[in-house]
N, C-alpha and C positions, 0 to 999 in steps of 0.2 A: 504493499499500499503506500504510495508516493505520497508526500509531506502535505498535510491535507489546509495548513492555514494561509500559503499565498495567496490575496487577493487575486481574482479572476477577471477582469473587463473586459466586455465584447464593447467594437467600434456601434456606434450610434446606427440603430436600425427603426425602420417605420413603425414597430411594438411600442417603442420607447414614445413617441409623439403623443401618444393617448394616456401611459402611464405619469409620463412626468409632464404633461403641459401645464399644472400649473406653476412649476417651478421656473419651466423652459419658457413660459410668457415673461417673467420677472428678466430674466435675462435676455430677448428681445426686445422688452421695451425699454432698459438700458444703454443700448446703442440704437435705437430708433425710437422716439417719443411716440405715443399713438394711445390711443382710446382702446382697442382689445384687441389679442391677437389667438389665432386659430390655427391650426396645424393639419393637414391633409398628407396622406401618404400619396408617394406616387404612382401606383396603384391603383388605386379604389375608383370606381364608379362616378360617374356626374349623378348619381341615385341621392338624394337626401341632401345633397349641397345647395345652399340658394342659388336661385340661376342667375343673379351678377356678377357669382364668383366663377362661372364655371368657365367660362372663355379665358380669363386672367391667368386661373391654374392650368388651363390648355396648353397655351402658350408655352408657360413656363417646363412644364413636362418635355413639350419638344423641343423648346431651343435651349433650355436649362441658362436662362437670364431674367432677372430678373423684370419685369412689368409694373409700371403703373398705370394707374388707373385715376383720373383728376377730376370725377364724376363731385356728384355731392358730399360725399361720405370718403374722399381722399384716402383712396387704396393703395395698400402696395402686396404684390406678389414674389416674396423673397424665396429662392429655391433652397434647400438645406444639404449638408454635402455629407457623407460618407467617406472619405477618403475622396476618389475621383467620382466617387459613381453618386448620383442622389437620390435621397432616401426620403425627400418630400418635401412641402411648400406650406412656407407660413403666408397666412393672410394678415396683415397688418388693415387696421381698419381707424378713420381719423387720427390718419399719422399727421407728423408736424410740418410745417411748410418749407422749414429747411430741410429735410431728409427728402422730401418729395423732388426739392430741387437738385439734389444729386445727381452728378453724371451717371451715367449706368455703369462704368466702368469700376466707378468709386464702391456703386450699390451692388455689385459683383464681389469686390473685395469686402464690404460689410458681410455680405453672405457666408462668406468663406470663414469669415473670423467669427463671426456669431454660431455657424458649425462646428467651430473648436471647441469656443465656450459652451456648448451644449454638451461637449464630449466631455469635457470637464465638471458638470455640472452634474451630469450621469453617474460619475463616478463618486460624487458625492453623496449620492441619493439612492445608489445601488446598493444592497447588501451582502458584500461578496461571498457569503459564506452560500446561501441560496439563491441567488441569481434575481432577488425580488426587490422591491422597493422597500426601503429602510424608515424610520420614525420621520423623517424631512419629508417623505413622499406624503406619507397618512397627514401631517400637519397640514403640508401646501392642501390636499382634497379637501379637506376638513374646511380650512379657511374659503375657499373658490366653492365650496357650499354652500356656506353662510354668509358671501356676499351677492351669490345666486338667487337667496333665499330673500335676503333684503332688498335688490331688487324686484323680488317678485313682489313682495307684499307693498310697496311703494306702486307700481303698477297695476295693482289689483287682480294681478295673475294668483291661480293657485301654487302655494307652496308645498314643493314636492317634497314628500317626507323620506327619512333616510336611516337604517340603522346601522351603527358601528358592532361588532363580534370581535373580541379577543378570545382568541383561542389560544389554549397553552397546550404544548403535547409534552408529556415527560419521555425522554429516551429512556429505552433499553439500555446501557451500554456500560462496557468496562473500563472506560478510557476515554480519554477526552477526544480523540482521533475518532472512535468510534460514537459517540456521542455526536459530532459532528456532523459526520454521515448519515445517522439517523435523521438530525433537524434537516442538513439540506435531502434527504430522501422523503420528509414530509411534507417540506415545502413545495418540491416536485409533484408530489402527488394531489398537493392543494390544489396548486397552478392547474392544474390536469383535469381536477375533478369541476372547480367552481372558477377558472380563471376568463371563461367567457363571461359569464355575469360579473364576476368582482374580483378583481387582479389584486390577491394576497400581498401582504405586506410581513415581512419578518424585524421584530422589532430589537428581540435580541434572545438569547437563550430557550428556543423554541418556543417564543410568544409570538403568536403570528396576528394579523390585524385584516380583516374583510370591511368593506365601508360598503353599503348597496343604496344606491338611489333608485326612490319609487317604489322600496319594500317596508310595509308596515311589521310591527311587533307580531302580531300573531305568526305573519308569514316567516320570520327571520327565528320565530321558535321552531316552525317545522322544518325547514329546512336546516335548522342546527339540529334538532333530533338525528335529522337523518345523515348529518355528517359525523356525527356521533359514531351512528350505525356501522358508515362505512371505513371508518381511521379503525373500530373497534376491530372489524376483520380485517384490516392490515396487521394486524396484532401490535397495534401500538398500547402499549399496559396503562396509560392514563390519558384523559384529556379531558380539561375542562372548559365550557364555553360562559363567557358574559356578554349580554347585551344590551346596550343601550341606543336609546332612540329619540330621531329629533324630528319635530313635525313643525308645527304651526310659529312654536315661539323660536326667538333667536338665540339660541344659546353660543358660549364663545367654546371654540374649540378646545380650550383646559377642560372644561367642564363634562364635554361630552367622555374627554376621555377620561376623568375621572370617577362617570358616571360607572362605563363599563369596565372599570380595574374596579370599582367598589364590586360590581354585583361578580366579578370573576373570584372576587374573594369569598362570596358565598356559596358560589359553584362548588367548590375546593371541598365544603362540608358535605356536599351533595354526592359522596361515593365517589368509583375512580373516573368514572363518565358523568359528572356533572355540568347542570345546565342553571341558566341563573337572568334574568330581566331584570335592570335598574327598576325598572315602575314598581316589578312585585314586592322590591326593598322598601322602597324609599317611597308609597303608598299603599302602605298595609291597608287603611282605613277602607281606600275602595276595592280590597279582595273581596271576590264573592262570600266567601267563609270568614271575613273578618267578626268578631263577633258583638252584639251592640252594646250600646255605652255601660260602662259600671253602673252607671245610676239604675239602669235599667236591671240588670242582671243580680243587682241588690234586692229590686223590689220582686223578682222571680223568684228567687231563691227562698225567700222569705215567705212567699206564697208555697211553694212545695212543701215546705217543713211542715213533716206527721203526717203528710198524704201516703196513703199506701197504692192507691192508685191514681190516675189522672191523666188527660193527654194536653200537651200544650201547641197550641195552634199557632204558628206565624202568618200574620197576614201581609202582603204586598200590592198596593193599590195598582191595578194594570194599564190606568190612563192619567189623567192630569189630578193631582192628590188634591182633596178637599183643603179647606182653611184649616180643620184640625182632625186628628184622626176620632172616628166617629165611635167612639166609647159609648154615647147611651144606644144607638141605634143596636150594637152589639151584645149589650149588657141584656137589652130589652128581650134578644132572641132565645133567649134561657133560662131557667129559675138562678135562684142564687149562689147557684154553684160554680158560675162563669166569673172571672175575677179578668180585667180587661187592662191594660197597661198599655197608655201608646206612645212609643218611642220616638215617633215624629208624625205628620200629617200622611205619610204615603207607608209608614210600617206601625206595626205595634202587634201586642201577643192578647192572647187568649189564653188562656189556664182554667178547665174544666175537671173541676174536682169529682174524682169520683166514678168518671165518663171510661165506658170501654169504647173501641173502633165504632161499632156500629150506632150508638148513640154520639159520637164527635162527629160522624159522617153526617147524621141527619140534623146535629146543629149547623154544619156548615152550610147543610141546603138551606134551612131556615134563613140563616143570615147573609147568604145569599141574594137570595129572593127580597127580604127586607130591603138590604144596602140596591137591590136593584130599582127598587121605589122611589130609590132618590138619585137614581143616576149613577150611582157608586158601582165599580166592579174589582175587588179585591180575590186574590190569588191565596191559596191557603196550603200550608205545609205542617202537618200533622206528626207530633212524635210522642207515642204511648210510653207511661211506664204502669207497671215495669216493663222491661225489653232485656232477654240475655242476663246480659251481667253488667248493662250498660247503668251508671251512677245517674242521678236526678241530675245533679249539675250537668252532665252531657245531653240531657234532653233539648237545651237551648240550640248548641250546636246542630243536632240531630234535626230539630224541626227547620231550623236552613237549609238541611243538606236536602227534607223534603221537599220545601218551597222551590228551591232551585231544580227538582224533578220533576216537579208538576208543570215547570214553565216549556215542556217538552209538548205539554197537551195544549196549550195553549189558554189566553185570560181565562178567570172567573172558573177555573178547576181547582182541586183540591186533593193532595196525593198525601197519603200513611207512608211514615218512613220506611220503607226496606234496604233488601238487599242492594237492587237497584241504586239507589239514591245513594247510598257508598261507591257503587261505581262511578256515579259522575261525578263525585267528589273528588275520586280517586282520579280520575279524568283531569280534572281540573288541575289538581297536583303534578301529575305525570307531564302535563301540557307545558306547563313551567319549568318544569325541569327537574321537581323537587320529588326523586326517586324514593325517598326513606318515607316521605308522608304519602307517597301515593300507596305505596306497599301498604301501610300501616288501613288505609280505608279500606284497599283491595279483602286485603285480612280479616276485619271486620265485616266485610261485606258477606264473607263464604263464613262466616259464623253463624250469620241469620239463613244465607242460602249454598249450602256447601257444593248443590248441585247446579249451579248458575254456572253455565259454561262462557259467558263473556267476563264475568268476574272470575272464573280460573286463567284464563287466555292473558286477561290485563294483569294479573298477579304475577304470573310467571315471564310474562313478557318484562313488567317490573325488577323483576330478581334476576333475570338475566342481564337488562342492564348495568344490574349493579354486581356482575359478575360473580351471582351466587346461582351459578347452575346447577350443583346438585339439589336444591330447593327450586330451580325452576322446573325441571325434569319431572318431578311427581306432578306438577299442574297441568303440563301439555298431555301428559300418561293419563290423568283421574279425564280429561276433554275428551281423549280420544274413548274411553271406555263408556259416555255416556254419547257421544256422537262420534262415529267409526272412521268418519269419512270426512270429519272436519278440516280442511283444508290448511287454514291459518294453524291452528295446533301441531297438524304434521309440518308444516315448514317450519316454525319456533321447534319443535321439539331435533328437527334436523341441526337447526341453527346451532341451538342447546347442547348436543352432542356433538358436533364438528369442534365447538370450542373446550370440551371435555378429553378432544383428541379421539375419541369412538367414532372412526369414520366409515365402519360397517356400519353401524346402527342409524349415525346420519344418512348414508348412502339407501337404507330401507324405508326411511322416513321421507325422504325427499322420494322417491321412486314413487312410494306410495301417494304423494300429495302430486304426480304428474298424471296420475291417473285420476285424478281429480280435477285439474284443471294442468293446460298446458301452454298457459300463455300468460305466464308470470316470470317477468324476467330474471329477479335473482334468485329462483329456485331453478331455470335454465342454465343460468352460470356457475351455480355451483355444483349441479347434476356434471358440466361439462368440466369442471375442475376435478371431483372426484375421480370422472371416469378417464382424463386423463393420467389419474395418481395408479390404477388400478390397470392403466396398458390396455383400456377397453376404449380404443382410439374412435373405431367406427362408431359405436354409440356416443363417442363425445362431440364428432363433426355434426350427429345427426340434431343433439340440442341445442348448438352453440350455432348452429346456421340458423334454428328458429329464434335462438335469441337475437341474434343478428340484426334482423328483422322489426322487432320490438324497440319502444321507447324513442327517444330522441336519437338524431344521426349528426348531431354535430360532433365537426371535428373534435372538438377540446372533450369529448363527452368522457370521463376514465371508466367511466364501467363496459362503454363498448371495449375501448383499448383493453381490458382485462379479456374481453370476447376474443380479440383477434388476437392474444398472446395465447390463449390455449386452442384455439384453432389449428397456428400456428403448431405449435408444437403435434396437435393430433394428426396434420398434413405431413409434417417431417417424418413421423413416426409410421406413418404411412406408407412413405416413399414418394410422396406428392409435393416434390420439393417448390414447384415453380407456385403452387398454392399456397403451401408454406413460407415462401419467401413475401408473397402479396399481402397474406395475412399480418405478419411480422412486421413488414415497414407500416402498414395501417395501424399496429398498435403503438407502434414509435411514434406518429404522428399524434396521436390521441396524447401519449406520457413520452415525453423525449428522455426520462428516466428509469425509464421500463428496465430493469437491469434484467431481467429474464430474455424479454424478447432481443434487446441489444447483442447478448451472451449467443441465445438459437441463431440469429441473424448472422452473427458471425461468422458462425460455424459453417451455414449454408453457404456464405460465398467464399467459403475456404471450399467446400467440397463442389460447387460449381464452379470454384476457376475464376469470380470474378474482383479480383484484388487481395493480394495478400497484405497492403497495407492495412485497407477500411476491413479487411478480418480481423485482422491482430487489433486495430484500433477500435473497434466495436468489443471485442471480448474483454479487452481489458478495462476499456470503459465500465463494464459491468462489472466488474471485481471492484472497481473505483467504488459505484454506486454502494452494493451488497456485496461483501467478503463475505459474508455467515453461509453462503448459499452454496455448497458443496457442488452443485452441477454447474457455477460461471466458473469455476477455477477446473472442473473437467474439462470445459469447450474450451479455457483459453490452453490448458494442455493441451487438446489434441489441434489447437490450430497451432498453434508455436511449435510441435511435432511436424505437422505437415510441412511446414516453411524452413527447416532443417534447426530449429534451435533447441537442443536436446537439452541444454542447460535448463531454459525457461519454462521448458516440458516439464522438465524434472521437478522444479521449483513451485510450477502451480498443482501438478499432481502432488505434493506432499502437501500443498495447502486444503485438498479435498479431502487428502484422506485424515486429513486431523480432525474434519468435521466429521466425517463418514467414511469409517475405514472397510466394514465388510460389505461392499457392494459391488454386482459383479463387473459392472462398466469402468469401476474403478481398479480393478485388477486385473482385466484386460489390458487396458490402459498402460498399467505398471507394466506388466508383462512384455507389453509392444518397448518402450522404453528401454526397460533392460537390457532388452533383445539389442537393440542399438547400441547402449554403451558396452556390449559385449560381455555380459554380466550375467551368464549363463546360469547358472546355480540359483541366481534370486528370481532368474526369470521362470525359469522350470516351476520354482515354487509359487511367485504369483498364480502362473496356469494352472497350477494346481487344487489353490485355494481356489480359483473360479470355477474348476470340476465340481469340488465340494458344493457348492452353491448350486448349481447348473449340470449335471452330472452331462446331459446331451452337447453340453455346448462346444459348437464345431470349431469357433474361432479359438478356444484353448486347446482342445486335440490338436489341432493344426500346428498350435504355437509351440507345444510339449514336440510336436512330431518333428518339428524344425531342429528343435534343441537335441534330438537323438537319445529319449526319451521315453518309457510308458507310461500313460496315462493310469 
């Protein structure tokens, strides 16, 4: 492994013009004072560009000279250079008069000077470890968004919301070099996964940021949960995400950073794959499960004291609330066993002393009619006591959960607290990323309704999210005992088995799920992966080709990159090299740091004699990215041997054997290398060990025969 701490800078490229636009704009304005700067790549079509720009940009592209437009807005089109090649066009509007008066040759010199300065600016804005933007890029993008939001407010336009995510990955590494490689791998994976939606930045030490425009908190939470799932399947040991949302209010960039950081601190407490939004921490009072004011709870506790049986009803106004909570109307709807407590005009509680379920529901029906006569409508959540081992004090929370439950049935409805109510409250916590509280809700729900399939599935998924697979697996098995063909339980059980290394059981679960439904992308991908491991390459091609047709086809979609990686492996092992090369090339386009695909493609280039340099480069690059996969070292050893570097081949093989000694492929290659080195006794021993693993292996038999021995 080469020294990993040297920075690697690349020349100015088209993609930099988008990522670093807020920083580059300041550099351009310093040389050519103007109102605004926009950047356009050299190959981008005119679609989406302002009509008045198209002609000027086209002239720059064709003539590679600056172009002036002395019209109403005084615009200037400057070529941007990467060496001698055109890499983009800077469009300047409201340009200072003295700049517009400069000679064409002077403007061309300025464009080259600006291009060099942009390269320097890029070096200061790119993280050398990952090649992603650093904290300067994040700060500049936040500042640009704030300025755009202020301009939109001033002109009466709708302000676009955006979310900032902090994503911290804890690499599993034995030393600093491995930690750096893991962080770099994580950065490449994130960029391939969601770089087309929002280019990630690496701030330091495995802390990444994602700034999403036009995304609200609800969507950010859903995408963040998907991110956690994908990163877990990439064997990341711990990942935490904190989210801050900026909508219509004008927040300073530092405030947004602080909010996301505080949310991340809370995410740490929510298990190995924790998630938290700042709003859920800062605005606890607005949480749907936030308890009523202490004054109200004190009153309710006094009312419950000494009662052996009661029903607590929480009521929520469905429309415009009255001036005051209708205590008199509600009190008149029942006998003196009803105690009414108004918390606010829109919300209140009624404690029905010594009421059972049927009596309480009848009271709700009567109260609904009485309220309707005055034009009011309230929904009701009912909590009955006694209930299992719930305490009296928990009835307040239970009535709220029942109220949230009844919201699914529309206004004016009433629902008694049950296991489904706890499923709903668990989902609220789960969607916020609080797995600990979600698991507690699901578990209590199962105490009320042990055979509820949704609760069992939800509880199992939450336990799996917390890496408690031994407890999650029985949940999914119980679902299948109740509903044998439950597709999600079969998939979840397969993933849980896979996480525990029980691949045979995982494969059986996935195959049973496939018989229920054959259009689920994750299922098809995992089956293809397992088929490749079991050398069932024909089956792998079948399911992976089906997966290739499902879902987004974006070139940056990393999930399809994985499909092409395993397709390439399957085609290669089936001897269909042309298809294998095409699939592996697609995989690398999806994820340029896919070590497995790089390594396999390098070996294919060697076998097809398409260039020793590129074959060796790909295989060496693969072990630089991931030196913990013995297959990458084995392929490098094969390629080095094919091109005559026996010493390098032996060194690579030694690394492969350090990771995985008793593999047939490794022993066969060891025998070949030792033969070339004329170490006949050692070579014969390697072939004999290979025959112990596969008695019919012809390559080992031929090796022993060449060495003049008996197998």
